[in-house]
N, CA, C and O atoms as a Tripos MOL2 file, in Angstrom:
@<TRIPOS>MOLECULE
protein
  296   295    74     0     0
PROTEIN
NO_CHARGES

@<TRIPOS>ATOM
      1 N          13.8970   19.5550  -21.9530 N.3       1 MET1
      2 CA         14.4050   18.2240  -21.6800 C.3       1 MET1
      3 C          15.4810   18.2770  -20.6010 C.2       1 MET1
      4 O          15.5640   17.3990  -19.7420 O.2       1 MET1
      5 N          16.2860   19.3020  -20.6630 N.am      2 ARG2
      6 CA         17.3670   19.4540  -19.6960 C.3       2 ARG2
      7 C          16.8300   19.6170  -18.2780 C.2       2 ARG2
      8 O          17.3630   19.0350  -17.3330 O.2       2 ARG2
      9 N          15.7760   20.4090  -18.1380 N.am      3 GLN3
     10 CA         15.1840   20.6300  -16.8170 C.3       3 GLN3
     11 C          14.5450   19.3510  -16.2790 C.2       3 GLN3
     12 O          14.5980   19.0860  -15.0780 O.2       3 GLN3
     13 N          13.9490   18.5670  -17.1570 N.am      4 ILE4
     14 CA         13.3330   17.3090  -16.7320 C.3       4 ILE4
     15 C          14.4020   16.3450  -16.2350 C.2       4 ILE4
     16 O          14.2340   15.7090  -15.1940 O.2       4 ILE4
     17 N          15.5060   16.2340  -16.9810 N.am      5 LEU5
     18 CA         16.6050   15.3670  -16.5510 C.3       5 LEU5
     19 C          17.1830   15.8240  -15.2200 C.2       5 LEU5
     20 O          17.4770   15.0040  -14.3510 O.2       5 LEU5
     21 N          17.3420   17.1120  -15.0650 N.am      6 ARG6
     22 CA         17.8760   17.6400  -13.8120 C.3       6 ARG6
     23 C          16.9320   17.3190  -12.6480 C.2       6 ARG6
     24 O          17.3820   16.9180  -11.5740 O.2       6 ARG6
     25 N          15.6260   17.4940  -12.8630 N.am      7 PHE7
     26 CA         14.6450   17.1940  -11.8180 C.3       7 PHE7
     27 C          14.6700   15.7110  -11.4560 C.2       7 PHE7
     28 O          14.6670   15.3570  -10.2770 O.2       7 PHE7
     29 N          14.6950   14.8450  -12.4720 N.am      8 VAL8
     30 CA         14.7440   13.4010  -12.2250 C.3       8 VAL8
     31 C          16.0230   13.0320  -11.4790 C.2       8 VAL8
     32 O          15.9940   12.1950  -10.5770 O.2       8 VAL8
     33 N          17.1340   13.6430  -11.8440 N.am      9 GLY9
     34 CA         18.3920   13.3700  -11.1630 C.3       9 GLY9
     35 C          18.3820   13.8100   -9.7120 C.2       9 GLY9
     36 O          18.8760   13.0950   -8.8400 O.2       9 GLY9
     37 N          17.8290   14.9720   -9.4510 N.am     10 VAL10
     38 CA         17.7650   15.4630   -8.0700 C.3      10 VAL10
     39 C          16.8570   14.5730   -7.2280 C.2      10 VAL10
     40 O          17.1970   14.2280   -6.0960 O.2      10 VAL10
     41 N          15.7090   14.2040   -7.7770 N.am     11 VAL11
     42 CA         14.7910   13.3310   -7.0280 C.3      11 VAL11
     43 C          15.4290   11.9650   -6.7890 C.2      11 VAL11
     44 O          15.2980   11.4030   -5.7020 O.2      11 VAL11
     45 N          16.1130   11.4310   -7.7900 N.am     12 THR12
     46 CA         16.7820   10.1420   -7.6330 C.3      12 THR12
     47 C          17.8750   10.2160   -6.5760 C.2      12 THR12
     48 O          18.0310    9.2890   -5.7820 O.2      12 THR12
     49 N          18.6230   11.2940   -6.5570 N.am     13 THR13
     50 CA         19.6400   11.4780   -5.5290 C.3      13 THR13
     51 C          19.0100   11.5470   -4.1480 C.2      13 THR13
     52 O          19.5030   10.9250   -3.2070 O.2      13 THR13
     53 N          17.9310   12.2970   -4.0220 N.am     14 LEU14
     54 CA         17.2460   12.3900   -2.7320 C.3      14 LEU14
     55 C          16.6780   11.0420   -2.2910 C.2      14 LEU14
     56 O          16.7290   10.7060   -1.1080 O.2      14 LEU14
     57 N          16.1410   10.2740   -3.2270 N.am     15 VAL15
     58 CA         15.6120    8.9500   -2.8940 C.3      15 VAL15
     59 C          16.7300    8.0500   -2.3770 C.2      15 VAL15
     60 O          16.5490    7.3460   -1.3830 O.2      15 VAL15
     61 N          17.8760    8.0670   -3.0370 N.am     16 GLY16
     62 CA         19.0030    7.2430   -2.6070 C.3      16 GLY16
     63 C          19.5460    7.6530   -1.2550 C.2      16 GLY16
     64 O          19.8000    6.8010   -0.4020 O.2      16 GLY16
     65 N          19.7270    8.9490   -1.0490 N.am     17 LEU17
     66 CA         20.2380    9.4230    0.2370 C.3      17 LEU17
     67 C          19.2320    9.1910    1.3560 C.2      17 LEU17
     68 O          19.6070    8.8040    2.4630 O.2      17 LEU17
     69 N          17.9720    9.4240    1.0740 N.am     18 SER18
     70 CA         16.9330    9.2010    2.0730 C.3      18 SER18
     71 C          16.8440    7.7220    2.4440 C.2      18 SER18
     72 O          16.6680    7.3830    3.6140 O.2      18 SER18
     73 N          16.9640    6.8600    1.4670 N.am     19 GLY19
     74 CA         16.9510    5.4290    1.7450 C.3      19 GLY19
     75 C          18.1500    4.9900    2.5550 C.2      19 GLY19
     76 O          18.0280    4.1280    3.4260 O.2      19 GLY19
     77 N          19.3180    5.5740    2.2810 N.am     20 ALA20
     78 CA         20.5100    5.2400    3.0610 C.3      20 ALA20
     79 C          20.3540    5.6860    4.5080 C.2      20 ALA20
     80 O          20.6940    4.9470    5.4320 O.2      20 ALA20
     81 N          19.8430    6.8890    4.7030 N.am     21 VAL21
     82 CA         19.6150    7.3770    6.0660 C.3      21 VAL21
     83 C          18.5750    6.5060    6.7630 C.2      21 VAL21
     84 O          18.7330    6.1680    7.9360 O.2      21 VAL21
     85 N          17.5180    6.1430    6.0490 N.am     22 ASP22
     86 CA         16.4800    5.3010    6.6340 C.3      22 ASP22
     87 C          17.0120    3.9130    6.9620 C.2      22 ASP22
     88 O          16.5730    3.2980    7.9330 O.2      22 ASP22
     89 N          17.9400    3.4190    6.1750 N.am     23 HIS23
     90 CA         18.5140    2.1070    6.4570 C.3      23 HIS23
     91 C          19.3890    2.1440    7.7080 C.2      23 HIS23
     92 O          19.4040    1.1890    8.4840 O.2      23 HIS23
     93 N          20.1130    3.2370    7.9050 N.am     24 LEU24
     94 CA         20.9840    3.3490    9.0760 C.3      24 LEU24
     95 C          20.2220    3.7590   10.3290 C.2      24 LEU24
     96 O          20.4640    3.2180   11.4080 O.2      24 LEU24
     97 N          19.3150    4.7000   10.1960 N.am     25 TRP25
     98 CA         18.4930    5.1980   11.2940 C.3      25 TRP25
     99 C          17.0570    5.2730   10.8030 C.2      25 TRP25
    100 O          16.7890    5.1400    9.6090 O.2      25 TRP25
    101 N          16.1500    5.4850   11.7220 N.am     26 VAL26
    102 CA         14.7550    5.6930   11.3110 C.3      26 VAL26
    103 C          14.5990    7.1450   10.9120 C.2      26 VAL26
    104 O          15.0030    8.0440   11.6500 O.2      26 VAL26
    105 N          14.0210    7.3770    9.7590 N.am     27 GLN27
    106 CA         13.8930    8.7420    9.2610 C.3      27 GLN27
    107 C          12.4240    9.1290    9.1370 C.2      27 GLN27
    108 O          11.7360    8.6560    8.2320 O.2      27 GLN27
    109 N          11.9400    9.9760   10.0260 N.am     28 PRO28
    110 CA         10.5300   10.3540    9.9590 C.3      28 PRO28
    111 C          10.2400   11.5140    9.0110 C.2      28 PRO28
    112 O           9.0780   11.7490    8.6800 O.2      28 PRO28
    113 N          11.2610   12.2460    8.5670 N.am     29 VAL29
    114 CA         11.0420   13.4860    7.8260 C.3      29 VAL29
    115 C          10.6610   13.2360    6.3740 C.2      29 VAL29
    116 O           9.6270   13.7240    5.9170 O.2      29 VAL29
    117 N          11.4660   12.4940    5.6510 N.am     30 MET30
    118 CA         11.2340   12.2870    4.2160 C.3      30 MET30
    119 C          10.8090   10.8490    3.9400 C.2      30 MET30
    120 O          11.3960   10.1850    3.0860 O.2      30 MET30
    121 N           9.8060   10.3660    4.6440 N.am     31 GLY31
    122 CA          9.3760    8.9800    4.5240 C.3      31 GLY31
    123 C           8.8910    8.5940    3.1430 C.2      31 GLY31
    124 O           9.0310    7.4410    2.7350 O.2      31 GLY31
    125 N           8.3220    9.5410    2.4190 N.am     32 VAL32
    126 CA          7.7930    9.2240    1.0950 C.3      32 VAL32
    127 C           8.9190    8.9240    0.1040 C.2      32 VAL32
    128 O           8.6910    8.2490   -0.8990 O.2      32 VAL32
    129 N          10.1030    9.4070    0.3690 N.am     33 LEU33
    130 CA         11.2320    9.1580   -0.5250 C.3      33 LEU33
    131 C          11.8780    7.7910   -0.2940 C.2      33 LEU33
    132 O          12.7610    7.3910   -1.0520 O.2      33 LEU33
    133 N          11.4500    7.0770    0.7350 N.am     34 ASN34
    134 CA         12.0630    5.7930    1.0660 C.3      34 ASN34
    135 C          11.3900    4.6160    0.3780 C.2      34 ASN34
    136 O          11.4820    3.4860    0.8560 O.2      34 ASN34
    137 N          10.7290    4.8620   -0.7170 N.am     35 VAL35
    138 CA          9.9780    3.8100   -1.4090 C.3      35 VAL35
    139 C          10.8960    2.6690   -1.8320 C.2      35 VAL35
    140 O          10.5850    1.5040   -1.5840 O.2      35 VAL35
    141 N          12.0100    2.9840   -2.4600 N.am     36 LEU36
    142 CA         12.9270    1.9270   -2.9030 C.3      36 LEU36
    143 C          13.4760    1.1450   -1.7240 C.2      36 LEU36
    144 O          13.5630   -0.0820   -1.7770 O.2      36 LEU36
    145 N          13.8460    1.8410   -0.6650 N.am     37 ASN37
    146 CA         14.4230    1.1670    0.4890 C.3      37 ASN37
    147 C          13.4130    0.2550    1.1690 C.2      37 ASN37
    148 O          13.7530   -0.8660    1.5480 O.2      37 ASN37
    149 N          12.2070    0.7060    1.3270 N.am     38 ARG38
    150 CA         11.2170   -0.0670    2.0820 C.3      38 ARG38
    151 C          10.5180   -1.1460    1.2700 C.2      38 ARG38
    152 O          10.1830   -2.1980    1.8140 O.2      38 ARG38
    153 N          10.2920   -0.9120   -0.0070 N.am     39 PHE39
    154 CA          9.4950   -1.8540   -0.7890 C.3      39 PHE39
    155 C          10.2890   -2.6720   -1.7970 C.2      39 PHE39
    156 O           9.7960   -3.6940   -2.2760 O.2      39 PHE39
    157 N          11.4890   -2.2570   -2.1290 N.am     40 VAL40
    158 CA         12.2680   -3.0140   -3.1130 C.3      40 VAL40
    159 C          13.4920   -3.6430   -2.4640 C.2      40 VAL40
    160 O          13.6290   -4.8660   -2.4610 O.2      40 VAL40
    161 N          14.3730   -2.8320   -1.9200 N.am     41 PHE41
    162 CA         15.6520   -3.3400   -1.4320 C.3      41 PHE41
    163 C          15.5050   -4.2920   -0.2500 C.2      41 PHE41
    164 O          16.2900   -5.2330   -0.1280 O.2      41 PHE41
    165 N          14.5340   -4.0790    0.6120 N.am     42 GLU42
    166 CA         14.3790   -4.9540    1.7700 C.3      42 GLU42
    167 C          13.5540   -6.1970    1.4680 C.2      42 GLU42
    168 O          13.5450   -7.1290    2.2720 O.2      42 GLU42
    169 N          12.8650   -6.2400    0.3390 N.am     43 ARG43
    170 CA         12.0130   -7.3880    0.0210 C.3      43 ARG43
    171 C          12.5750   -8.2830   -1.0720 C.2      43 ARG43
    172 O          12.1630   -9.4370   -1.1930 O.2      43 ARG43
    173 N          13.4940   -7.7820   -1.8600 N.am     44 VAL44
    174 CA         14.0870   -8.5830   -2.9330 C.3      44 VAL44
    175 C          15.3280   -9.2740   -2.3790 C.2      44 VAL44
    176 O          16.2260   -8.6210   -1.8460 O.2      44 VAL44
    177 N          15.3720  -10.5820   -2.5050 N.am     45 GLU45
    178 CA         16.4550  -11.3720   -1.9170 C.3      45 GLU45
    179 C          17.8250  -11.0190   -2.5030 C.2      45 GLU45
    180 O          18.8440  -11.1670   -1.8280 O.2      45 GLU45
    181 N          17.8530  -10.5610   -3.7330 N.am     46 PHE46
    182 CA         19.1130  -10.2020   -4.3910 C.3      46 PHE46
    183 C          19.8760   -9.1310   -3.6100 C.2      46 PHE46
    184 O          21.1070   -9.1310   -3.6030 O.2      46 PHE46
    185 N          19.1560   -8.2210   -2.9550 N.am     47 PHE47
    186 CA         19.7810   -7.1160   -2.2360 C.3      47 PHE47
    187 C          20.0620   -7.4280   -0.7730 C.2      47 PHE47
    188 O          20.4700   -6.5330   -0.0330 O.2      47 PHE47
    189 N          19.8590   -8.6620   -0.3310 N.am     48 ALA48
    190 CA         20.0460   -9.0160    1.0770 C.3      48 ALA48
    191 C          21.4790   -8.7180    1.5140 C.2      48 ALA48
    192 O          22.4370   -9.2650    0.9690 O.2      48 ALA48
    193 N          21.6030   -7.8490    2.4970 N.am     49 GLY49
    194 CA         22.9110   -7.4520    2.9990 C.3      49 GLY49
    195 C          23.5370   -6.2930    2.2430 C.2      49 GLY49
    196 O          24.5540   -5.7550    2.6810 O.2      49 GLY49
    197 N          22.9630   -5.9020    1.1330 N.am     50 TRP50
    198 CA         23.5160   -4.8420    0.2940 C.3      50 TRP50
    199 C          22.5760   -3.6480    0.1720 C.2      50 TRP50
    200 O          22.7010   -2.8600   -0.7660 O.2      50 TRP50
    201 N          21.6460   -3.5040    1.0980 N.am     51 GLU51
    202 CA         20.6520   -2.4390    0.9990 C.3      51 GLU51
    203 C          21.2890   -1.0560    1.0210 C.2      51 GLU51
    204 O          20.9070   -0.1750    0.2510 O.2      51 GLU51
    205 N          22.2630   -0.8710    1.9100 N.am     52 LEU52
    206 CA         22.9240    0.4380    2.0070 C.3      52 LEU52
    207 C          23.6760    0.7600    0.7180 C.2      52 LEU52
    208 O          23.5890    1.8750    0.2040 O.2      52 LEU52
    209 N          24.4120   -0.2170    0.2020 N.am     53 ALA53
    210 CA         25.1490    0.0000   -1.0450 C.3      53 ALA53
    211 C          24.1960    0.2830   -2.2070 C.2      53 ALA53
    212 O          24.4970    1.1080   -3.0700 O.2      53 ALA53
    213 N          23.0620   -0.3910   -2.2290 N.am     54 ALA54
    214 CA         22.0850   -0.1620   -3.2980 C.3      54 ALA54
    215 C          21.5170    1.2510   -3.2170 C.2      54 ALA54
    216 O          21.3560    1.9120   -4.2430 O.2      54 ALA54
    217 N          21.2130    1.7180   -2.0080 N.am     55 ASN55
    218 CA         20.7080    3.0810   -1.8460 C.3      55 ASN55
    219 C          21.7560    4.1100   -2.2580 C.2      55 ASN55
    220 O          21.4310    5.1050   -2.9070 O.2      55 ASN55
    221 N          22.9980    3.8750   -1.8860 N.am     56 LEU56
    222 CA         24.0600    4.8070   -2.2770 C.3      56 LEU56
    223 C          24.3050    4.7660   -3.7840 C.2      56 LEU56
    224 O          24.6520    5.7840   -4.3820 O.2      56 LEU56
    225 N          24.1290    3.6020   -4.3980 N.am     57 ALA57
    226 CA         24.2540    3.5080   -5.8560 C.3      57 ALA57
    227 C          23.1460    4.2950   -6.5480 C.2      57 ALA57
    228 O          23.3830    4.9190   -7.5810 O.2      57 ALA57
    229 N          21.9430    4.2700   -5.9890 N.am     58 VAL58
    230 CA         20.8430    5.0640   -6.5450 C.3      58 VAL58
    231 C          21.1660    6.5470   -6.4260 C.2      58 VAL58
    232 O          20.9210    7.3160   -7.3560 O.2      58 VAL58
    233 N          21.7190    6.9500   -5.2770 N.am     59 ALA59
    234 CA         22.1030    8.3550   -5.0990 C.3      59 ALA59
    235 C          23.1850    8.7500   -6.1040 C.2      59 ALA59
    236 O          23.1320    9.8400   -6.6740 O.2      59 ALA59
    237 N          24.1610    7.8740   -6.3210 N.am     60 ALA60
    238 CA         25.2190    8.1610   -7.2930 C.3      60 ALA60
    239 C          24.6540    8.2390   -8.7100 C.2      60 ALA60
    240 O          25.0660    9.0900   -9.4980 O.2      60 ALA60
    241 N          23.7210    7.3600   -9.0300 N.am     61 LEU61
    242 CA         23.0750    7.4050  -10.3420 C.3      61 LEU61
    243 C          22.3490    8.7310  -10.5440 C.2      61 LEU61
    244 O          22.3900    9.3050  -11.6320 O.2      61 LEU61
    245 N          21.6920    9.2110   -9.5060 N.am     62 GLY62
    246 CA         21.0370   10.5180   -9.5890 C.3      62 GLY62
    247 C          22.0360   11.6310   -9.8400 C.2      62 GLY62
    248 O          21.7640   12.5520  -10.6100 O.2      62 GLY62
    249 N          23.1950   11.5500   -9.1920 N.am     63 GLY63
    250 CA         24.2400   12.5390   -9.4350 C.3      63 GLY63
    251 C          24.7480   12.5030  -10.8590 C.2      63 GLY63
    252 O          25.0370   13.5440  -11.4490 O.2      63 GLY63
    253 N          24.8590   11.3070  -11.4120 N.am     64 VAL64
    254 CA         25.2940   11.1680  -12.8050 C.3      64 VAL64
    255 C          24.2620   11.7730  -13.7480 C.2      64 VAL64
    256 O          24.6220   12.4230  -14.7300 O.2      64 VAL64
    257 N          22.9870   11.5640  -13.4550 N.am     65 VAL65
    258 CA         21.9320   12.1300  -14.3060 C.3      65 VAL65
    259 C          21.9560   13.6560  -14.2420 C.2      65 VAL65
    260 O          21.7810   14.3230  -15.2620 O.2      65 VAL65
    261 N          22.1710   14.2080  -13.0480 N.am     66 VAL66
    262 CA         22.2680   15.6690  -12.9180 C.3      66 VAL66
    263 C          23.4660   16.1870  -13.7060 C.2      66 VAL66
    264 O          23.3630   17.1970  -14.4020 O.2      66 VAL66
    265 N          24.6020   15.4990  -13.5980 N.am     67 ALA67
    266 CA         25.7910   15.9210  -14.3410 C.3      67 ALA67
    267 C          25.5660   15.8180  -15.8480 C.2      67 ALA67
    268 O          26.0100   16.6830  -16.6030 O.2      67 ALA67
    269 N          24.8840   14.7750  -16.2830 N.am     68 ALA68
    270 CA         24.5940   14.6250  -17.7100 C.3      68 ALA68
    271 C          23.6510   15.7200  -18.1930 C.2      68 ALA68
    272 O          23.7830   16.2120  -19.3140 O.2      68 ALA68
    273 N          22.7090   16.0960  -17.3520 N.am     69 ALA69
    274 CA         21.7870   17.1730  -17.7270 C.3      69 ALA69
    275 C          22.5260   18.4980  -17.8460 C.2      69 ALA69
    276 O          22.1940   19.3310  -18.6890 O.2      69 ALA69
    277 N          23.5140   18.6830  -17.0080 N.am     70 ARG70
    278 CA         24.3110   19.9100  -17.0820 C.3      70 ARG70
    279 C          25.1370   19.9760  -18.3570 C.2      70 ARG70
    280 O          25.2780   21.0340  -18.9700 O.2      70 ARG70
    281 N          25.6820   18.8250  -18.7450 N.am     71 ARG71
    282 CA         26.5490   18.7960  -19.9290 C.3      71 ARG71
    283 C          25.7730   18.8860  -21.2280 C.2      71 ARG71
    284 O          26.2690   19.4140  -22.2230 O.2      71 ARG71
    285 N          24.5500   18.3660  -21.2140 N.am     72 SER72
    286 CA         23.7840   18.3500  -22.4650 C.3      72 SER72
    287 C          23.3690   19.7630  -22.8460 C.2      72 SER72
    288 O          23.0220   20.5760  -21.9890 O.2      72 SER72
    289 N          23.4100   20.0330  -24.0960 N.am     73 GLY73
    290 CA         23.0540   21.3580  -24.5680 C.3      73 GLY73
    291 C          21.6110   21.4740  -25.0090 C.2      73 GLY73
    292 O          21.1980   22.5210  -25.5070 O.2      73 GLY73
    293 N          20.8310   20.4040  -24.8330 N.am     74 THR74
    294 CA         19.4360   20.4360  -25.2920 C.3      74 THR74
    295 C          18.5290   20.9910  -24.2520 C.2      74 THR74
    296 O          17.3220   21.0880  -24.4740 O.2      74 THR74
@<TRIPOS>BOND
     1     1     2 1
     2     2     3 1
     3     3     4 2
     4     3     5 am
     5     5     6 1
     6     6     7 1
     7     7     8 2
     8     7     9 am
     9     9    10 1
    10    10    11 1
    11    11    12 2
    12    11    13 am
    13    13    14 1
    14    14    15 1
    15    15    16 2
    16    15    17 am
    17    17    18 1
    18    18    19 1
    19    19    20 2
    20    19    21 am
    21    21    22 1
    22    22    23 1
    23    23    24 2
    24    23    25 am
    25    25    26 1
    26    26    27 1
    27    27    28 2
    28    27    29 am
    29    29    30 1
    30    30    31 1
    31    31    32 2
    32    31    33 am
    33    33    34 1
    34    34    35 1
    35    35    36 2
    36    35    37 am
    37    37    38 1
    38    38    39 1
    39    39    40 2
    40    39    41 am
    41    41    42 1
    42    42    43 1
    43    43    44 2
    44    43    45 am
    45    45    46 1
    46    46    47 1
    47    47    48 2
    48    47    49 am
    49    49    50 1
    50    50    51 1
    51    51    52 2
    52    51    53 am
    53    53    54 1
    54    54    55 1
    55    55    56 2
    56    55    57 am
    57    57    58 1
    58    58    59 1
    59    59    60 2
    60    59    61 am
    61    61    62 1
    62    62    63 1
    63    63    64 2
    64    63    65 am
    65    65    66 1
    66    66    67 1
    67    67    68 2
    68    67    69 am
    69    69    70 1
    70    70    71 1
    71    71    72 2
    72    71    73 am
    73    73    74 1
    74    74    75 1
    75    75    76 2
    76    75    77 am
    77    77    78 1
    78    78    79 1
    79    79    80 2
    80    79    81 am
    81    81    82 1
    82    82    83 1
    83    83    84 2
    84    83    85 am
    85    85    86 1
    86    86    87 1
    87    87    88 2
    88    87    89 am
    89    89    90 1
    90    90    91 1
    91    91    92 2
    92    91    93 am
    93    93    94 1
    94    94    95 1
    95    95    96 2
    96    95    97 am
    97    97    98 1
    98    98    99 1
    99    99   100 2
   100    99   101 am
   101   101   102 1
   102   102   103 1
   103   103   104 2
   104   103   105 am
   105   105   106 1
   106   106   107 1
   107   107   108 2
   108   107   109 am
   109   109   110 1
   110   110   111 1
   111   111   112 2
   112   111   113 am
   113   113   114 1
   114   114   115 1
   115   115   116 2
   116   115   117 am
   117   117   118 1
   118   118   119 1
   119   119   120 2
   120   119   121 am
   121   121   122 1
   122   122   123 1
   123   123   124 2
   124   123   125 am
   125   125   126 1
   126   126   127 1
   127   127   128 2
   128   127   129 am
   129   129   130 1
   130   130   131 1
   131   131   132 2
   132   131   133 am
   133   133   134 1
   134   134   135 1
   135   135   136 2
   136   135   137 am
   137   137   138 1
   138   138   139 1
   139   139   140 2
   140   139   141 am
   141   141   142 1
   142   142   143 1
   143   143   144 2
   144   143   145 am
   145   145   146 1
   146   146   147 1
   147   147   148 2
   148   147   149 am
   149   149   150 1
   150   150   151 1
   151   151   152 2
   152   151   153 am
   153   153   154 1
   154   154   155 1
   155   155   156 2
   156   155   157 am
   157   157   158 1
   158   158   159 1
   159   159   160 2
   160   159   161 am
   161   161   162 1
   162   162   163 1
   163   163   164 2
   164   163   165 am
   165   165   166 1
   166   166   167 1
   167   167   168 2
   168   167   169 am
   169   169   170 1
   170   170   171 1
   171   171   172 2
   172   171   173 am
   173   173   174 1
   174   174   175 1
   175   175   176 2
   176   175   177 am
   177   177   178 1
   178   178   179 1
   179   179   180 2
   180   179   181 am
   181   181   182 1
   182   182   183 1
   183   183   184 2
   184   183   185 am
   185   185   186 1
   186   186   187 1
   187   187   188 2
   188   187   189 am
   189   189   190 1
   190   190   191 1
   191   191   192 2
   192   191   193 am
   193   193   194 1
   194   194   195 1
   195   195   196 2
   196   195   197 am
   197   197   198 1
   198   198   199 1
   199   199   200 2
   200   199   201 am
   201   201   202 1
   202   202   203 1
   203   203   204 2
   204   203   205 am
   205   205   206 1
   206   206   207 1
   207   207   208 2
   208   207   209 am
   209   209   210 1
   210   210   211 1
   211   211   212 2
   212   211   213 am
   213   213   214 1
   214   214   215 1
   215   215   216 2
   216   215   217 am
   217   217   218 1
   218   218   219 1
   219   219   220 2
   220   219   221 am
   221   221   222 1
   222   222   223 1
   223   223   224 2
   224   223   225 am
   225   225   226 1
   226   226   227 1
   227   227   228 2
   228   227   229 am
   229   229   230 1
   230   230   231 1
   231   231   232 2
   232   231   233 am
   233   233   234 1
   234   234   235 1
   235   235   236 2
   236   235   237 am
   237   237   238 1
   238   238   239 1
   239   239   240 2
   240   239   241 am
   241   241   242 1
   242   242   243 1
   243   243   244 2
   244   243   245 am
   245   245   246 1
   246   246   247 1
   247   247   248 2
   248   247   249 am
   249   249   250 1
   250   250   251 1
   251   251   252 2
   252   251   253 am
   253   253   254 1
   254   254   255 1
   255   255   256 2
   256   255   257 am
   257   257   258 1
   258   258   259 1
   259   259   260 2
   260   259   261 am
   261   261   262 1
   262   262   263 1
   263   263   264 2
   264   263   265 am
   265   265   266 1
   266   266   267 1
   267   267   268 2
   268   267   269 am
   269   269   270 1
   270   270   271 1
   271   271   272 2
   272   271   273 am
   273   273   274 1
   274   274   275 1
   275   275   276 2
   276   275   277 am
   277   277   278 1
   278   278   279 1
   279   279   280 2
   280   279   281 am
   281   281   282 1
   282   282   283 1
   283   283   284 2
   284   283   285 am
   285   285   286 1
   286   286   287 1
   287   287   288 2
   288   287   289 am
   289   289   290 1
   290   290   291 1
   291   291   292 2
   292   291   293 am
   293   293   294 1
   294   294   295 1
   295   295   296 2
@<TRIPOS>SUBSTRUCTURE
     1 MET1         2 RESIDUE 1 A MET
     2 ARG2         6 RESIDUE 1 A ARG
     3 GLN3        10 RESIDUE 1 A GLN
     4 ILE4        14 RESIDUE 1 A ILE
     5 LEU5        18 RESIDUE 1 A LEU
     6 ARG6        22 RESIDUE 1 A ARG
     7 PHE7        26 RESIDUE 1 A PHE
     8 VAL8        30 RESIDUE 1 A VAL
     9 GLY9        34 RESIDUE 1 A GLY
    10 VAL10       38 RESIDUE 1 A VAL
    11 VAL11       42 RESIDUE 1 A VAL
    12 THR12       46 RESIDUE 1 A THR
    13 THR13       50 RESIDUE 1 A THR
    14 LEU14       54 RESIDUE 1 A LEU
    15 VAL15       58 RESIDUE 1 A VAL
    16 GLY16       62 RESIDUE 1 A GLY
    17 LEU17       66 RESIDUE 1 A LEU
    18 SER18       70 RESIDUE 1 A SER
    19 GLY19       74 RESIDUE 1 A GLY
    20 ALA20       78 RESIDUE 1 A ALA
    21 VAL21       82 RESIDUE 1 A VAL
    22 ASP22       86 RESIDUE 1 A ASP
    23 HIS23       90 RESIDUE 1 A HIS
    24 LEU24       94 RESIDUE 1 A LEU
    25 TRP25       98 RESIDUE 1 A TRP
    26 VAL26      102 RESIDUE 1 A VAL
    27 GLN27      106 RESIDUE 1 A GLN
    28 PRO28      110 RESIDUE 1 A PRO
    29 VAL29      114 RESIDUE 1 A VAL
    30 MET30      118 RESIDUE 1 A MET
    31 GLY31      122 RESIDUE 1 A GLY
    32 VAL32      126 RESIDUE 1 A VAL
    33 LEU33      130 RESIDUE 1 A LEU
    34 ASN34      134 RESIDUE 1 A ASN
    35 VAL35      138 RESIDUE 1 A VAL
    36 LEU36      142 RESIDUE 1 A LEU
    37 ASN37      146 RESIDUE 1 A ASN
    38 ARG38      150 RESIDUE 1 A ARG
    39 PHE39      154 RESIDUE 1 A PHE
    40 VAL40      158 RESIDUE 1 A VAL
    41 PHE41      162 RESIDUE 1 A PHE
    42 GLU42      166 RESIDUE 1 A GLU
    43 ARG43      170 RESIDUE 1 A ARG
    44 VAL44      174 RESIDUE 1 A VAL
    45 GLU45      178 RESIDUE 1 A GLU
    46 PHE46      182 RESIDUE 1 A PHE
    47 PHE47      186 RESIDUE 1 A PHE
    48 ALA48      190 RESIDUE 1 A ALA
    49 GLY49      194 RESIDUE 1 A GLY
    50 TRP50      198 RESIDUE 1 A TRP
    51 GLU51      202 RESIDUE 1 A GLU
    52 LEU52      206 RESIDUE 1 A LEU
    53 ALA53      210 RESIDUE 1 A ALA
    54 ALA54      214 RESIDUE 1 A ALA
    55 ASN55      218 RESIDUE 1 A ASN
    56 LEU56      222 RESIDUE 1 A LEU
    57 ALA57      226 RESIDUE 1 A ALA
    58 VAL58      230 RESIDUE 1 A VAL
    59 ALA59      234 RESIDUE 1 A ALA
    60 ALA60      238 RESIDUE 1 A ALA
    61 LEU61      242 RESIDUE 1 A LEU
    62 GLY62      246 RESIDUE 1 A GLY
    63 GLY63      250 RESIDUE 1 A GLY
    64 VAL64      254 RESIDUE 1 A VAL
    65 VAL65      258 RESIDUE 1 A VAL
    66 VAL66      262 RESIDUE 1 A VAL
    67 ALA67      266 RESIDUE 1 A ALA
    68 ALA68      270 RESIDUE 1 A ALA
    69 ALA69      274 RESIDUE 1 A ALA
    70 ARG70      278 RESIDUE 1 A ARG
    71 ARG71      282 RESIDUE 1 A ARG
    72 SER72      286 RESIDUE 1 A SER
    73 GLY73      290 RESIDUE 1 A GLY
    74 THR74      294 RESIDUE 1 A THR
């Protein structure tokens, strides 16, 4: 369970960072990780103007999941 949480946290962090980079510049390298940025944050009106903050929040959430996986003893 710990390894699964760590993997999910790392992927979530990469998705958030990749989306932030893609929002600021065009990113051709990790395009598959930009799913949230391209299909959710830019199309949902709630995130209008807050796409960068939303991507960074996803990256921070991934960091929290990684930290929680480290602390858990399971």
